[in-house]
C-alpha positions as CSV (number, residue, x, y, z in Angstrom):
1,M,312.3,69.7,52.3
2,G,311.0,67.4,49.6
3,G,308.2,64.9,49.8
4,I,304.5,64.7,49.9
5,A,302.3,66.1,52.7
6,A,298.7,66.1,53.3
7,V,296.9,69.3,53.8
8,E,293.3,70.2,54.4
9,G,291.6,72.1,51.7
10,P,289.4,75.1,52.1
11,S,286.3,72.9,52.3
12,G,287.9,70.5,54.8
13,E,289.0,67.8,52.4
14,L,292.5,66.3,52.5
15,R,294.6,66.6,49.4
16,Q,298.3,65.8,48.6
17,M,300.8,68.6,48.1
18,E,303.4,68.1,45.4
19,S,307.1,68.6,46.2
20,G,308.0,72.3,46.2
21,E,304.4,73.5,46.4
22,E,304.0,76.3,48.9
23,I,301.8,75.7,51.8
24,V,299.4,78.5,52.6
25,A,298.3,78.5,56.2
26,A,294.6,78.3,56.7
27,E,294.1,81.7,58.0
28,P,291.5,84.3,57.3
29,T,291.6,85.7,53.9
30,V,293.3,89.0,53.7
31,D,292.7,91.5,50.9
32,R,296.1,92.1,49.3
33,T,294.9,95.2,47.4
34,P,297.8,97.8,47.5
35,A,297.4,100.3,50.3
36,A,296.8,103.1,48.0
37,E,293.7,101.4,46.8
38,I,292.4,100.4,50.2
39,V,289.4,102.4,51.5
40,A,289.2,102.1,55.2
41,A,286.0,100.6,56.5
42,E,284.7,103.7,58.0
43,P,281.6,105.7,57.4
44,T,281.5,106.9,53.8
45,V,282.7,110.4,53.4
46,D,281.9,112.5,50.3
47,R,285.3,113.5,48.9
48,T,283.7,116.1,46.7
49,P,285.9,119.3,46.6
50,A,284.9,121.8,49.2
51,A,283.7,124.2,46.6
52,E,281.1,121.8,45.4
53,I,280.0,120.7,48.9
54,V,276.5,121.8,50.0
55,A,276.3,121.7,53.8
56,A,273.7,119.5,55.2
57,E,271.5,122.3,56.4
58,P,268.0,123.3,55.5
59,T,267.9,124.0,51.8
60,V,268.2,127.7,51.0
61,D,267.0,129.1,47.6
62,R,270.0,130.9,46.2
63,T,267.9,132.7,43.6
64,P,268.9,136.4,43.3
65,A,266.8,138.5,45.6
66,A,265.1,140.2,42.7
67,E,263.6,137.0,41.7
68,I,262.6,135.8,45.1
69,V,258.8,135.6,45.8
70,A,258.2,135.5,49.6
71,A,256.4,132.5,50.9
72,E,253.1,134.2,51.5
73,P,249.6,133.6,50.3
74,T,249.5,133.5,46.6
75,V,248.4,136.8,45.1
76,H,247.0,137.1,41.6
77,R,249.2,139.6,39.8
78,T,246.7,140.4,37.0
79,P,246.9,144.1,36.0
80,A,244.5,146.2,37.9
81,A,242.6,147.0,34.8
82,E,241.7,143.4,34.4
83,I,240.7,142.7,38.0
84,V,237.0,142.1,38.6
85,A,236.1,142.4,42.2
86,A,234.5,139.4,43.9
87,E,231.1,140.8,44.0
88,P,227.7,139.4,42.9
89,T,227.7,138.6,39.2
90,V,226.2,141.3,37.1
91,D,224.7,140.6,33.6
92,R,226.7,142.8,31.2
93,T,224.3,142.1,28.3
94,P,223.4,145.3,26.5
95,A,220.0,146.6,27.5
96,A,218.7,146.2,24.0
97,E,219.3,142.4,24.2
98,I,217.7,141.9,27.6
99,V,214.3,140.1,27.4
100,P,212.1,140.7,30.4
101,R,210.6,137.6,32.0
102,R,207.2,136.9,30.8
103,P,204.4,137.0,33.3
104,R,202.7,133.8,34.2
105,A,199.7,133.0,31.9
106,P,196.4,132.9,33.8
107,V,195.0,129.5,34.5
108,M,191.5,128.2,35.1
109,S,191.7,128.6,38.9
110,D,192.6,132.3,38.4
111,V,189.4,132.7,36.4
112,G,187.4,130.9,39.1
113,R,188.9,133.0,41.9
114,L,188.0,136.3,40.1
115,A,184.5,135.1,39.1
116,G,183.8,133.6,42.5
117,V,183.2,130.1,41.2
118,S,185.0,126.7,41.2
119,H,187.3,125.7,38.4
120,Q,184.8,123.0,37.5
121,T,182.2,125.7,36.8
122,V,184.8,127.5,34.6
123,S,185.3,124.2,32.7
124,R,181.6,123.8,32.1
125,V,181.4,127.3,30.7
126,I,184.4,126.7,28.4
127,N,182.9,123.5,27.1
128,G,179.5,124.9,26.5
129,S,177.7,122.9,29.2
130,P,174.0,123.9,29.5
131,H,174.1,123.3,33.3
132,V,175.3,126.8,34.1
133,R,173.1,129.7,35.1
134,P,173.2,132.6,32.6
135,E,174.4,135.1,35.2
136,T,177.2,132.7,36.2
137,R,178.2,132.2,32.6
138,E,178.4,135.9,32.0
139,R,180.5,136.4,35.1
140,V,183.0,133.7,34.1
141,L,183.3,135.0,30.5
142,A,183.9,138.5,31.9
143,A,186.7,137.2,34.2
144,M,188.3,135.3,31.2
145,Q,188.3,138.5,29.2
146,E,189.7,140.6,32.1
147,L,192.5,138.1,32.7
148,G,193.2,137.4,29.0
149,Y,192.6,133.7,29.7
150,R,192.7,131.4,26.6
151,P,191.4,127.8,27.0
152,N,193.9,125.1,26.1
153,P,192.4,123.3,23.0
154,V,194.3,120.1,23.7
155,A,193.0,119.9,27.3
156,R,189.5,120.7,26.1
157,A,189.7,117.9,23.5
158,L,190.7,115.4,26.2
159,V,187.7,116.4,28.3
160,T,185.1,116.7,25.6
161,G,186.4,114.2,23.0
162,R,186.0,117.1,20.5
163,S,189.0,118.8,18.9
164,K,187.0,121.6,17.3
165,T,189.2,121.2,14.3
166,L,188.2,120.4,10.7
167,G,190.3,119.4,7.7
168,V,190.1,120.7,4.2
169,V,191.7,119.0,1.1
170,S,192.2,121.5,-1.7
171,F,193.9,121.7,-5.1
172,D,195.3,124.7,-7.0
173,T,194.1,127.6,-4.8
174,T,195.6,130.0,-7.4
175,L,192.3,129.6,-9.4
176,Y,189.6,131.9,-8.3
177,G,186.9,129.3,-7.7
178,P,188.9,126.9,-5.4
179,A,190.5,129.9,-3.6
180,S,187.2,131.6,-3.0
181,T,185.6,128.3,-1.8
182,L,188.4,127.8,0.7
183,F,187.9,131.4,2.0
184,G,184.2,130.8,2.4
185,I,184.8,127.6,4.4
186,E,187.4,129.3,6.6
187,R,185.1,132.2,7.3
188,A,182.2,129.9,8.2
189,A,184.4,127.7,10.5
190,H,185.7,130.8,12.3
191,E,182.1,132.0,13.0
192,A,181.3,128.5,14.3
193,G,184.3,128.3,16.6
194,Y,186.3,125.8,14.6
195,F,189.9,125.7,13.5
196,I,190.8,124.6,9.9
197,I,193.8,122.5,8.8
198,V,194.4,122.7,5.0
199,A,196.1,119.9,3.0
200,S,196.9,121.5,-0.4
201,L,197.7,119.0,-3.1
202,E,199.6,119.3,-6.4
203,A,197.3,116.8,-8.0
204,L,193.9,115.4,-7.0
205,N,193.9,111.7,-7.8
206,R,192.9,108.6,-5.9
207,S,196.2,108.0,-4.0
208,S,196.9,111.7,-3.2
209,V,193.3,112.3,-1.9
210,A,193.5,109.1,0.2
211,D,196.8,110.1,1.7
212,A,195.6,113.6,2.5
213,V,192.5,112.3,4.2
214,E,194.6,109.9,6.3
215,R,197.1,112.7,7.3
216,L,194.2,114.9,8.5
217,R,192.7,112.0,10.5
218,R,196.0,111.7,12.3
219,Q,195.8,115.3,13.2
220,G,192.5,114.6,15.1
221,V,190.1,116.4,12.8
222,E,186.4,115.8,13.4
223,G,185.4,115.9,9.8
224,I,186.8,116.8,6.3
225,L,185.7,119.0,3.5
226,V,187.2,118.3,0.0
227,I,187.3,120.9,-2.7
228,A,187.2,118.6,-5.7
229,P,186.6,120.3,-9.0
230,H,188.3,117.6,-11.1
231,T,186.5,114.5,-12.4
232,E,189.3,112.2,-11.2
233,A,189.4,113.7,-7.7
234,S,185.6,113.4,-7.5
235,E,185.8,109.7,-8.3
236,A,188.6,109.3,-5.7
237,L,186.2,110.5,-3.0
238,L,184.1,107.4,-3.6
239,H,186.9,105.3,-2.2
240,A,187.6,107.5,0.9
241,P,187.3,106.0,4.4
242,T,183.7,105.8,5.6
243,D,184.5,106.2,9.3
244,V,185.2,109.9,9.0
245,P,182.5,112.6,8.2
246,L,183.3,113.9,4.7
247,I,181.7,116.5,2.4
248,A,182.6,117.6,-1.1
249,A,182.5,121.4,-1.7
250,E,182.3,123.3,-5.0
251,A,182.0,120.1,-7.0
252,G,182.0,116.4,-6.4
253,P,180.6,112.9,-7.4
254,E,177.0,112.7,-8.4
255,R,176.4,109.7,-6.1
256,A,177.2,108.4,-2.6
257,M,178.6,111.7,-1.4
258,P,177.0,114.9,-0.1
259,V,178.0,117.8,-2.3
260,V,177.6,121.5,-1.7
261,A,178.1,123.7,-4.8
262,V,176.9,126.6,-6.8
263,D,174.3,125.6,-9.4
264,Q,176.7,125.8,-12.4
265,A,174.1,124.7,-15.0
266,A,171.6,127.3,-13.8
267,G,174.2,130.0,-14.0
268,A,175.2,129.1,-17.6
269,A,171.5,128.9,-18.5
270,G,170.9,132.4,-17.1
271,A,173.8,133.8,-19.1
272,T,172.7,132.2,-22.3
273,R,169.1,133.2,-21.8
274,H,170.1,136.8,-21.2
275,L,171.9,137.0,-24.5
276,L,169.0,135.3,-26.4
277,E,166.6,137.8,-24.9
278,L,168.8,140.6,-26.3
279,G,168.0,139.4,-29.7
280,H,171.1,137.4,-30.6
281,Q,170.6,134.6,-33.1
282,T,172.7,132.1,-31.0
283,V,175.4,132.2,-28.4
284,W,178.9,130.8,-28.9
285,H,180.8,129.3,-25.9
286,V,184.4,129.4,-24.7
287,A,184.5,126.4,-22.3
288,G,186.9,125.4,-19.5
289,P,189.0,122.3,-19.4
290,A,187.1,119.1,-20.1
291,D,188.3,117.4,-16.9
292,F,186.7,120.0,-14.6
293,I,183.2,119.2,-13.4
294,E,182.1,122.8,-13.3
295,S,183.3,123.3,-16.9
296,R,181.1,120.4,-18.1
297,Q,178.1,121.6,-16.0
298,R,178.3,125.1,-17.5
299,R,178.6,123.7,-21.0
300,D,175.6,121.5,-20.4
301,G,173.5,124.4,-19.2
302,W,174.5,126.6,-22.1
303,A,173.7,123.8,-24.7
304,A,170.4,122.9,-23.1
305,T,169.2,126.5,-23.1
306,L,170.0,126.9,-26.8
307,E,168.3,123.7,-27.7
308,G,165.3,124.7,-25.6
309,A,165.1,128.0,-27.5
310,G,165.4,126.3,-30.9
311,A,168.7,128.1,-31.6
312,E,171.8,126.7,-33.2
313,V,174.3,125.1,-30.9
314,P,177.9,126.0,-32.1
315,E,180.8,123.7,-31.3
316,P,182.3,125.0,-28.1
317,L,186.0,126.2,-28.0
318,I,188.0,124.7,-25.2
319,G,190.3,126.8,-23.0
320,D,192.3,126.4,-19.8
321,W,190.8,129.2,-17.6
322,S,193.6,131.6,-18.4
323,P,193.4,135.1,-20.1
324,R,195.9,133.8,-22.7
325,A,193.6,131.0,-23.7
326,G,190.7,133.5,-24.0
327,Y,192.9,135.8,-26.1
328,K,193.9,133.0,-28.5
329,L,190.3,131.7,-28.9
330,G,189.0,135.3,-29.3
331,Q,191.3,135.8,-32.2
332,K,189.7,132.7,-33.9
333,L,186.2,134.1,-33.4
334,S,186.9,137.8,-34.1
335,G,186.9,137.3,-37.9
336,N,183.5,135.6,-38.0
337,L,180.9,138.3,-38.2
338,D,178.2,135.8,-37.5
339,V,179.4,135.7,-34.0
340,T,177.5,138.4,-32.1
341,A,177.3,136.8,-28.6
342,V,179.8,134.8,-26.6
343,F,179.4,133.1,-23.2
344,V,182.8,132.5,-21.6
345,A,183.2,129.9,-18.8
346,N,185.2,132.3,-16.5
347,D,186.1,135.9,-16.2
348,Q,189.8,135.5,-16.8
349,M,189.3,134.0,-20.3
350,A,186.7,136.7,-20.9
351,L,189.3,139.3,-20.3
352,G,191.6,137.8,-22.9
353,L,188.7,137.5,-25.4
354,L,187.8,141.2,-24.9
355,R,191.3,142.2,-25.8
356,A,191.3,140.1,-29.0
357,M,188.0,141.7,-30.1
358,H,189.3,145.2,-29.4
359,E,192.4,144.5,-31.5
360,A,190.2,143.2,-34.3
361,G,188.1,146.3,-34.2
362,R,185.0,144.6,-33.0
363,D,182.8,147.0,-31.0
364,I,181.5,145.7,-27.7
365,P,178.6,145.6,-27.1
366,G,177.6,147.3,-30.4
367,E,178.7,144.3,-32.6
368,L,179.4,141.7,-30.0
369,S,178.2,140.9,-26.5
370,V,180.2,139.0,-23.9
371,V,179.2,137.3,-20.6
372,G,181.7,135.8,-18.2
373,F,181.4,133.6,-15.1
374,D,182.6,134.1,-11.4
375,D,182.3,137.9,-11.0
376,I,185.9,138.3,-9.9
377,P,186.6,141.7,-8.1
378,E,188.2,143.1,-11.3
379,A,185.2,142.3,-13.6
380,A,183.6,145.6,-12.9
381,Y,186.7,147.4,-14.2
382,F,187.2,145.6,-17.5
383,Q,186.8,147.7,-20.6
384,P,183.8,147.6,-20.9
385,P,182.7,146.4,-17.4
386,L,181.9,142.7,-17.7
387,T,178.4,141.2,-17.5
388,T,179.0,137.9,-15.5
389,V,177.5,135.2,-13.3
390,R,178.3,135.7,-9.6
391,Q,178.9,132.7,-7.4
392,D,178.2,133.2,-3.7
393,F,181.2,131.4,-2.2
394,I,180.5,132.7,1.3
395,E,177.0,131.0,1.3
396,M,178.6,127.9,-0.2
397,G,181.1,127.8,2.6
398,R,178.4,128.3,5.2
399,R,176.3,125.5,3.8
400,S,179.2,123.1,3.5
401,L,180.2,123.6,7.1
402,T,176.6,123.3,8.4
403,L,176.2,120.0,6.5
404,L,179.6,118.7,7.8
405,L,178.7,119.6,11.4
406,R,175.4,117.9,11.1
407,T,177.1,114.8,9.8
408,I,179.5,114.9,12.7
409,E,176.6,115.1,15.2
410,T,174.5,112.4,13.6
411,G,177.3,109.9,12.9
412,P,176.5,108.2,9.6
413,R,177.6,109.9,6.4
414,A,174.9,112.3,5.2
415,S,173.4,111.9,1.8
416,G,172.3,114.5,-0.7
417,G,173.7,118.0,-0.7
418,S,172.9,121.6,-1.5
419,L,172.9,123.8,-4.5
420,V,173.6,127.5,-4.1
421,P,171.8,129.7,-6.7
422,P,174.0,132.0,-8.8
423,E,173.2,135.5,-9.8
424,L,173.5,137.2,-13.2
425,I,175.3,140.6,-12.9
426,V,174.5,142.8,-15.9
427,R,177.0,145.4,-16.9
428,A,178.1,147.1,-20.1
429,S,179.6,144.2,-22.1
430,T,176.2,143.0,-23.3
431,G,173.6,144.8,-25.5
432,P,171.1,144.2,-28.2
433,A,172.1,142.2,-31.3
434,P,172.9,144.2,-34.4
435,A,169.6,144.8,-36.4
436,S,170.8,142.9,-39.4
437,R,171.4,139.7,-37.4
438,R,168.1,139.4,-35.5
439,P,167.1,135.7,-35.3
440,A,164.3,134.1,-37.2
441,R,162.5,132.2,-34.4
442,G,161.3,128.6,-34.6
443,R,164.2,127.1,-36.4
444,P,165.3,123.6,-35.0
445,A,168.5,123.5,-33.0
446,R,171.6,122.2,-34.6
447,R,175.3,122.2,-34.0
448,R,178.1,123.7,-36.1
449,S,181.8,124.2,-35.9
450,G,183.1,127.0,-33.8
451,R,186.0,127.9,-36.0
452,G,185.5,131.1,-37.8
């Protein structure tokens, strides 16, 4: 039937229906999906083919039996040869590498217990206190020796304010003089119970000496000895700090600084006088380097002795302390037959000069006499054995240390110094002058060139 009808929409509104439009009853929506596609509203069932279904039962490991490991406490399957039993750890280090534990070093209380005194008494003995009875001191020292007790120098320095350490500034210890001076100082320090710290310098100038002194002061030394054979080094000492006790050894400035040295001028005078007394008309001189204080002092002693005797003063030949220099200068003198006596400033240069004279056919001492300076250990075995001036370096070291310790005790820097007398050692390299060249006494002294 045609016409228009009003119907209620899904949301409740009214709308007009066109003629011929089908009216759908307002009933619950029904899913029109074909039956084949409908899945009943029932609990979901897994449709997996039966062959693929795993029953809902406790999971069972389907691993082949050969591969199954029973659920038992884990066992380490390491091969028996590799198994180490759980036993106390044993050090497998080879016996040769095992270092036994060092025994505890004895301390002050151990010494006191053995000696039957307090550790304060032991401390007084160690620090040299006069307030200990002699028998107690001996008992403590015996206990220290028995136990092998060694006092701690750092601890002792803290208690006494004294480090028992001295500094030495040295230069070129390959030369016999500086090396022997250092040995003499070390020996004297050891006998006095002091340690030595050595600062060896490549060059002794103002800056290097000042730096060495400052480094030694930082080490806590009580005083410093400077082996200063160079003129420049000697002058540098004049600018050294004044708040540290300081002594120059072997050589040093001629003012404002205590110097302990061998009397170089006296040694040279003795050597020159010995040759003049053998009848030689004059004595030629092979000198050391001009910048060495000792070289200048020996040259001055030689020249003053010749002038005092009214003998000619030849121009000195300058070497460098080495046998090579002595050899070269000896070659220059060997052809001059007026040369019958030579004073050489050290034994090494004398060795070179002796060789040059032998090569030139000059008989020693028949035609030419030679005197050295130092008396090195080999001097007695030269050919011929060398007459020379011996320096007592041990005595010089002892005097240097004594003066330094006195300066440490008194406070202000000491003045003056000490000269150690040398000794002339006469051997086979000197003899009477050839008869044809005996001197005519009383002639005025004059200088001449040393080139033959």
